[in-house]
N, C-alpha and C positions, 0 to 999 in steps of 0.2 A: 386236116391230116396231111403232113408232108408226103410227097411221093418221091421216088428215087430220081425222077427227072428233075426235080427241084433241088436235090441235094448232091447229085453226082455230076461232076464235070470231067469229061474224058481228058481234058487238057491237064488236069491236076490229079488224075487217078493214082499214079504211083505215090505221090506225096500224101494223098488222103489215106491210102492203104497203110503206108508206113506210120503215119500219125495215129491212125486207128489202132494199130498193133500196140502202141505205147500209151494211149489215152486212158486215163483213170477217171472214174466217176468222182466228181468233186464233192458231192454231199449226199445226204440221205442214208437210207438203210445200207446201201452198197458203196458208201464213200471209200475211196482208195482202191476199189476193185477195177481191174482192167475192163473196159467196155466189152471187149470180145468174150470175157468170162461171165458177163451178166447172164442170168437165167433167161431162156427164151420167153417164158410166160411174162416176165417183167418187161421185156422189150416190147412184146406184143401189147401189153397193157398200156405202156407209155404211148405206143402208136395210136391206140384207140382213144386216149384222152388228149393227145396232141403233144408233140415234142416241144421242148422249150425253144425260145428264139436263140439265135447266135450259133456259135461253133459247136456247143454241146448238142443242140438240136440237129444240126447238120450231120454230126458224127453218129448220133442215134438213128437218124434216117437211113444212113448207109448201113449201119449195123443191122437194122431191121431186115433189110433186103438180104444181107449175108446170112442172118439167122434163119429166116423162113425158107431159104434155099439150101440150107445145110452146108454152107461153105466155110464154117469155122476151122476145119482142119487145115485149110490153106494158110492160116495164120500161125500155126505152130512154129515154123522156122523163123518167124519175124518177131515174136513176142519177147519183150525184155522182162526179165524176172526182177 
């Protein structure tokens, strides 16, 4: 299970947050959905089974921490429609 310490780098935090605001799920049931708009139970399920490797997994790891801490409203001004 990835932990935030393994997915979050303070040096690139601004870029990661902006990227996450525009990142869309590439495949599966939620293909095309902004990651920040994924249902929390889905993100928690993904966390329990293990995030994929690569950038998607890293973004999902950051998203997990955002979701479980109720920080989604911070993304409203950043989200691209």
